[in-house]
C-alpha positions as CSV (number, residue, x, y, z in Angstrom):
1,M,1.5,17.5,11.5
2,I,2.4,16.5,15.1
3,E,2.6,19.5,17.4
4,Q,3.8,19.6,21.0
5,V,1.7,21.8,23.3
6,T,1.8,22.5,27.0
7,L,-1.6,22.2,28.9
8,R,-2.7,24.7,31.5
9,D,-1.5,22.4,34.3
10,G,2.0,22.2,32.8
11,T,1.6,18.8,31.2
12,D,3.4,18.3,27.9
13,A,1.2,16.8,25.3
14,F,1.0,16.2,21.5
15,V,-1.7,17.0,19.1
16,V,-1.7,14.3,16.5
17,P,-3.8,13.7,13.4
18,L,-6.1,10.7,13.6
19,E,-5.6,8.3,10.7
20,R,-7.3,5.2,9.4
21,T,-4.6,3.0,10.9
22,D,-5.6,4.4,14.4
23,R,-9.0,2.8,14.3
24,A,-8.2,-0.1,16.7
25,Q,-6.3,2.1,19.1
26,L,-9.3,4.6,19.2
27,V,-11.6,1.7,20.1
28,A,-9.2,0.5,22.8
29,E,-8.9,4.0,24.3
30,F,-12.6,4.6,24.2
31,E,-13.3,1.4,26.1
32,H,-11.0,2.5,28.9
33,L,-13.0,5.6,29.5
34,S,-15.4,5.8,32.4
35,P,-19.1,5.7,31.5
36,E,-19.3,9.4,32.3
37,S,-16.4,10.3,30.0
38,Q,-17.9,8.1,27.3
39,R,-21.2,10.0,27.6
40,R,-19.5,13.4,27.5
41,R,-17.9,12.5,24.2
42,F,-21.2,12.3,22.4
43,L,-23.6,14.0,24.9
44,A,-25.5,10.7,25.0
45,P,-24.9,7.3,26.5
46,V,-22.5,5.6,24.1
47,H,-20.9,2.4,25.5
48,H,-19.0,1.3,22.4
49,L,-18.1,2.7,19.0
50,S,-20.1,1.1,16.2
51,D,-18.6,0.4,12.8
52,A,-20.7,3.3,11.4
53,M,-19.3,5.7,14.0
54,L,-15.7,4.5,13.3
55,D,-16.3,5.0,9.6
56,H,-17.3,8.5,10.2
57,L,-14.7,9.3,12.8
58,V,-11.7,7.7,11.1
59,D,-12.2,6.3,7.6
60,H,-13.7,9.4,6.1
61,V,-11.0,11.7,7.3
62,D,-8.9,13.1,4.4
63,G,-6.7,15.5,6.3
64,I,-7.9,18.5,4.2
65,D,-11.7,18.9,4.3
66,H,-12.3,16.5,7.1
67,V,-9.7,16.5,9.9
68,A,-9.6,14.6,13.2
69,L,-7.1,15.4,15.9
70,V,-6.1,13.5,19.1
71,L,-4.6,15.0,22.2
72,C,-2.0,12.7,23.6
73,P,-0.4,13.7,26.9
74,R,2.2,11.2,28.2
75,R,1.5,8.9,25.3
76,R,-2.1,8.3,26.3
77,T,-5.1,9.5,24.3
78,T,-7.4,11.8,26.3
79,S,-9.3,13.8,23.8
80,T,-10.3,13.5,20.2
81,T,-11.8,16.3,18.1
82,R,-12.6,16.6,14.5
83,W,-13.9,19.1,12.1
84,R,-15.3,19.1,8.6
85,W,-15.2,21.9,6.1
86,R,-17.7,22.0,3.3
87,A,-17.3,24.5,0.5
88,S,-20.4,26.2,-0.7
89,R,-21.3,25.2,-4.2
90,A,-23.7,28.2,-4.5
91,T,-22.4,31.3,-6.1
92,P,-23.8,34.3,-4.3
93,T,-25.2,37.0,-6.5
94,P,-25.1,40.7,-5.5
95,P,-28.5,42.3,-4.6
96,K,-30.2,44.2,-7.3
97,P,-30.4,48.0,-6.9
98,P,-33.9,49.3,-6.0
99,T,-36.2,50.3,-8.8
100,W,-37.6,53.8,-8.2
101,P,-40.9,54.7,-9.7
């Protein structure tokens, strides 16, 4: 599912699903970010991606319930986003009608 998009500034870009094979590339791209950009990704000072982070960001992605997307303008990664959908296992029950005295 690669989709071409045009950004507000007119730049052509691609939205690409992140896969397990992209792990090393994700690390390389993250290390090229400025310290401020790295901080903005996690809203905390993160200077490198740990194995646990990479497992969560890349290895647990299944493309159905856990999806990760990368924005690649001009063949360079600039943004990564992901979402996770969890089905509720609880079956809702309708409310009981009021009992009148």
